[in-house]
VMD Tcl script that draws the C-alpha trace (Angstrom):
set ca {
  {-0.40 0.17 0.01}
  {1.28 3.47 -1.10}
  {2.15 5.72 1.89}
  {0.37 8.22 3.17}
  {2.25 11.71 3.80}
  {1.09 15.07 5.74}
  {2.31 18.09 5.70}
  {1.14 20.76 7.57}
  {2.60 24.30 6.26}
  {1.03 27.93 7.47}
  {1.28 31.72 6.16}
  {0.12 33.47 3.41}
  {-0.65 31.89 -0.76}
  {3.48 33.34 -1.25}
  {4.56 30.88 1.89}
  {2.36 28.50 0.66}
  {3.70 28.16 -2.22}
  {7.36 28.55 -1.30}
  {6.67 25.22 0.13}
  {5.44 23.47 -3.22}
  {9.16 22.47 -4.01}
  {8.44 19.89 -0.96}
  {5.21 18.52 -2.21}
  {7.25 18.22 -5.77}
  {9.85 16.06 -3.66}
  {7.55 14.03 -1.83}
  {6.50 13.09 -5.36}
  {9.56 12.23 -6.73}
  {10.27 10.10 -3.81}
  {7.10 8.10 -3.92}
  {5.03 8.53 -7.36}
  {2.32 6.71 -5.43}
  {2.25 8.19 -1.92}
  {-0.78 10.04 -0.67}
  {-0.11 13.77 0.12}
  {-2.60 16.10 2.21}
  {-1.92 19.82 2.14}
  {-2.77 21.11 5.29}
  {-2.21 25.06 5.26}
  {-4.58 28.53 5.56}
  {-5.29 30.46 2.09}
  {-6.28 29.01 -1.15}
  {-2.89 27.90 -2.64}
  {-3.80 24.42 -0.20}
  {-5.94 24.71 -3.27}
  {-4.40 25.63 -5.48}
  {-1.57 22.09 -4.96}
  {-4.49 20.24 -5.29}
  {-5.65 21.28 -8.70}
  {-2.37 21.51 -10.50}
  {-2.06 17.43 -8.70}
  {1.77 18.51 -6.59}
  {-1.53 17.10 -3.45}
  {-4.08 14.96 -3.47}
  {-5.98 16.45 -0.94}
  {-6.30 19.54 1.52}
  {-7.20 20.53 4.87}
  {-7.86 23.78 6.69}
  {-5.19 24.60 9.04}
  {-7.08 27.64 10.23}
  {-9.56 24.92 11.33}
  {-10.41 24.90 14.86}
  {-9.69 21.31 14.47}
  {-5.72 21.68 14.13}
  {-5.93 24.49 17.25}
  {-4.41 21.93 19.98}
  {-1.15 22.24 17.65}
  {-0.94 25.59 18.75}
  {-1.58 26.05 22.28}
  {0.51 28.06 24.24}
  {0.58 25.04 26.88}
  {1.39 21.35 26.56}
  {-1.93 19.45 26.65}
  {-3.97 15.88 26.40}
  {-3.88 15.05 22.83}
  {-7.20 15.92 20.95}
  {-8.81 12.26 20.09}
  {-10.18 13.52 17.01}
  {-6.31 14.70 15.65}
  {-4.89 11.94 16.89}
  {-6.58 9.50 14.58}
  {-6.03 12.07 11.68}
  {-3.00 11.84 12.52}
  {-2.48 9.22 13.14}
  {-4.13 7.99 9.72}
  {-0.32 9.42 7.77}
  {2.75 6.93 7.83}
  {4.88 10.15 7.85}
  {4.35 14.06 8.55}
  {6.19 17.19 7.07}
  {5.87 19.57 9.55}
  {6.97 23.39 7.78}
  {5.42 25.76 10.12}
  {7.98 27.37 11.68}
  {9.24 25.68 15.52}
  {12.47 26.56 16.55}
  {11.90 24.99 20.03}
  {10.28 22.25 18.69}
  {7.17 22.26 20.68}
  {4.52 21.78 17.47}
  {6.80 18.33 16.88}
  {7.04 17.71 20.54}
  {2.74 18.60 20.03}
  {2.23 16.44 17.01}
  {4.35 13.06 18.18}
  {2.07 13.65 21.05}
  {-1.12 12.86 18.72}
  {0.15 9.91 16.54}
  {2.67 11.17 14.47}
  {5.57 8.66 13.82}
  {7.68 9.57 10.97}
  {8.03 13.43 11.81}
  {10.50 15.94 10.28}
  {10.31 19.05 11.36}
  {11.37 23.06 9.88}
  {13.08 24.71 12.79}
  {12.01 28.46 11.16}
  {13.78 30.70 8.65}
  {18.19 31.94 8.96}
  {19.88 33.82 6.49}
  {21.34 33.32 3.34}
  {19.60 30.07 1.41}
  {16.66 31.19 -0.50}
  {13.47 29.95 1.50}
  {12.30 26.94 -0.06}
  {15.86 25.61 -0.51}
  {15.77 26.08 3.39}
  {12.14 24.52 3.84}
  {13.26 21.96 1.31}
  {16.04 20.64 3.34}
  {13.74 19.02 6.01}
  {13.34 15.97 3.74}
  {17.33 15.41 3.77}
  {16.86 12.76 6.24}
  {14.43 10.76 4.10}
  {16.90 10.90 1.37}
  {14.46 13.37 -0.97}
  {14.88 14.31 -4.66}
  {17.10 16.75 -6.32}
  {15.37 20.52 -5.49}
  {13.91 21.03 -8.79}
  {15.91 24.55 -9.69}
  {14.38 25.88 -12.52}
  {11.35 23.67 -13.33}
  {7.83 25.02 -13.57}
  {6.73 23.26 -10.30}
  {3.21 23.60 -11.85}
  {2.79 21.12 -14.95}
  {-1.23 20.37 -15.44}
  {-3.27 22.11 -17.34}
  {-5.87 24.84 -15.64}
  {-9.10 25.71 -16.47}
  {-8.89 29.82 -17.39}
  {-11.95 31.76 -15.76}
  {-12.95 33.64 -19.20}
  {-11.54 33.24 -23.10}
  {-9.34 35.16 -22.53}
  {-8.08 37.94 -25.84}
  {-4.41 36.94 -26.22}
  {-1.95 38.61 -26.71}
  {-2.58 38.48 -22.88}
  {-0.57 40.36 -20.00}
  {-1.36 40.21 -16.82}
  {-0.29 43.15 -13.98}
  {-0.32 42.63 -10.57}
  {0.19 46.14 -8.33}
  {-0.91 44.27 -4.99}
  {1.13 42.06 -1.95}
  {0.52 41.38 1.55}
  {2.80 45.00 2.16}
  {2.39 48.12 1.07}
  {5.87 48.77 1.32}
  {6.89 46.27 -1.49}
  {4.36 47.27 -3.97}
  {6.51 49.25 -6.29}
  {4.72 52.78 -7.17}
  {0.94 53.16 -9.02}
  {2.80 55.30 -11.39}
  {4.92 53.35 -12.72}
  {2.15 50.42 -12.88}
  {1.01 52.13 -14.51}
  {3.15 53.13 -16.98}
  {3.90 48.91 -17.51}
  {-0.62 48.82 -18.27}
  {-0.02 51.21 -20.81}
  {2.83 50.03 -22.83}
  {1.05 47.49 -22.72}
  {-2.03 48.39 -24.31}
  {-0.49 50.25 -26.48}
  {1.50 47.16 -27.66}
  {-1.79 45.31 -28.56}
  {-1.70 43.82 -25.68}
  {-5.53 42.65 -23.25}
  {-4.09 43.46 -19.76}
  {-5.72 42.02 -16.70}
  {-5.13 43.14 -13.21}
  {-5.47 41.07 -10.50}
  {-7.53 42.24 -7.34}
  {-7.75 40.32 -3.78}
  {-9.13 42.04 -0.61}
  {-5.80 44.24 0.38}
  {-4.98 45.40 -3.04}
  {-8.43 47.20 -3.38}
  {-5.82 50.87 -3.27}
  {-2.95 49.62 -4.81}
  {-4.76 48.51 -7.70}
  {-6.70 51.81 -8.00}
  {-4.32 53.53 -8.31}
  {-2.68 51.48 -11.06}
  {-5.63 51.32 -13.23}
  {-6.89 54.47 -12.99}
  {-7.37 55.93 -15.80}
  {-6.12 53.14 -18.29}
  {-8.53 50.09 -20.55}
  {-6.89 47.82 -18.37}
  {-9.78 45.29 -16.74}
  {-9.57 44.03 -13.20}
  {-10.50 40.66 -11.58}
  {-10.99 39.15 -8.73}
  {-10.74 35.64 -9.15}
  {-10.16 32.88 -6.87}
  {-7.06 31.68 -6.46}
  {-7.32 28.09 -8.73}
  {-8.87 30.35 -11.55}
  {-6.22 33.34 -11.41}
  {-3.68 30.05 -12.38}
  {-5.71 29.17 -15.02}
  {-5.47 32.79 -16.18}
  {-1.71 33.86 -15.65}
  {-1.01 30.16 -16.98}
  {-2.45 31.74 -20.76}
  {-0.42 34.87 -19.71}
  {2.39 35.35 -22.36}
  {3.62 38.79 -19.16}
  {3.24 38.57 -15.88}
  {4.70 41.90 -14.13}
  {4.02 42.36 -10.15}
  {6.15 42.74 -6.82}
  {7.31 40.43 -3.67}
  {4.12 38.89 -3.39}
  {2.45 35.32 -3.46}
  {0.32 35.95 -6.90}
  {4.11 36.20 -8.44}
  {5.61 33.53 -7.01}
  {2.18 31.67 -8.26}
  {3.68 33.08 -11.80}
  {6.39 31.72 -11.34}
  {5.91 28.49 -10.15}
  {3.58 27.85 -13.61}
  {6.53 28.73 -15.97}
  {4.67 32.51 -17.14}
  {7.00 34.51 -17.87}
  {7.97 36.79 -15.05}
  {9.27 40.40 -13.90}
  {9.05 40.42 -9.94}
  {9.97 43.96 -8.55}
  {12.00 44.04 -5.28}
  {12.77 46.78 -2.89}
  {12.94 46.53 0.72}
  {12.78 42.63 0.46}
  {15.65 40.64 -0.24}
  {14.83 38.07 -3.91}
  {17.67 36.05 -2.28}
  {15.28 34.70 0.00}
  {12.00 35.63 -1.69}
  {12.48 35.69 -5.40}
  {9.53 33.88 -7.33}
  {11.08 30.28 -8.80}
  {10.65 29.22 -12.00}
  {12.24 28.52 -15.72}
  {11.00 32.12 -16.80}
  {11.71 34.79 -14.23}
  {13.69 37.64 -14.24}
  {14.04 39.57 -10.84}
  {14.53 43.13 -10.88}
  {15.97 45.32 -7.57}
  {17.52 48.91 -7.58}
  {20.43 49.48 -5.32}
  {20.95 49.37 -1.18}
  {16.89 47.78 -1.31}
  {15.71 50.24 -4.07}
  {13.23 50.11 -6.30}
  {13.64 49.53 -10.00}
  {13.44 52.34 -12.67}
  {10.55 52.20 -14.96}
  {12.45 51.34 -18.46}
  {14.49 48.38 -16.72}
  {11.03 46.81 -16.00}
  {9.59 47.68 -19.48}
  {12.76 46.61 -20.95}
  {13.14 43.82 -18.49}
  {9.37 42.41 -19.59}
  {10.40 42.90 -23.87}
  {8.42 45.86 -24.03}
  {11.62 48.68 -24.60}
  {10.66 52.30 -26.88}
  {12.16 51.13 -30.42}
  {11.24 46.96 -30.00}
  {8.15 45.56 -31.61}
  {6.13 43.09 -29.42}
  {6.14 41.59 -25.91}
}
mol new
graphics top color blue
foreach p $ca { graphics top sphere $p radius 0.5 }
foreach p [lrange $ca 0 end-1] q [lrange $ca 1 end] { graphics top cylinder $p $q radius 0.2 }
display resetview
């Protein structure tokens, strides 16, 4: 019988996507294993749609609360039955003092590997992937599109298509709206349809970046947005979860970084260009346009 493996990962969309190489490594190690991803965002649904995981659970559900209790408590029977149903457990939850690992073992986790937390140096995805070393995992999937399965597109997306995402989880990571407007204007000038994803945290950034343009703002679930990104000939965005998704899909991606460190957080994928100015500043418009294939005098994307 194939192994059943539970993977736990907290954080926002980008944090979960950075854990996708772990799912890829587990698949490479045992193609028939059943992988269940417990995470808090729609990135768990995308992992299932992409075939990286077989099933998913919402880590924010009260069912998992005993793992995060402030003090040691007696094991919860329902959680113990669930955790104990897996042959192996991979905890990608930051656990510097090992408290979560102890609770997982108390709830029936046998073969367990656990992530202590991020440290300076190696890329975050590589640090997460390193937890599999005791199991003799496969090679890190550098430069590969982690999402290879075709995903349904929510619309008859016109081609050529550019997707521009001016938001992120933190305003300090957002490239100035006027510069995004310049990218949108150039893409429209080149005959591209432009779609601008908007989530709950993006409304202000999206409104400022699309003001006065013909770009179409779209509000889509993550799996549907990934289907749209899969058909795009260009994606431009900040250090954000959507940018991580674009890179993982293999979409031609220009990732704009400023204060955050691309050595730790850059998106992975075969067609990713990361741009950052000096001393943690944002790059200029012309540099981004050139990376996107839209420099003045150059035809098409």
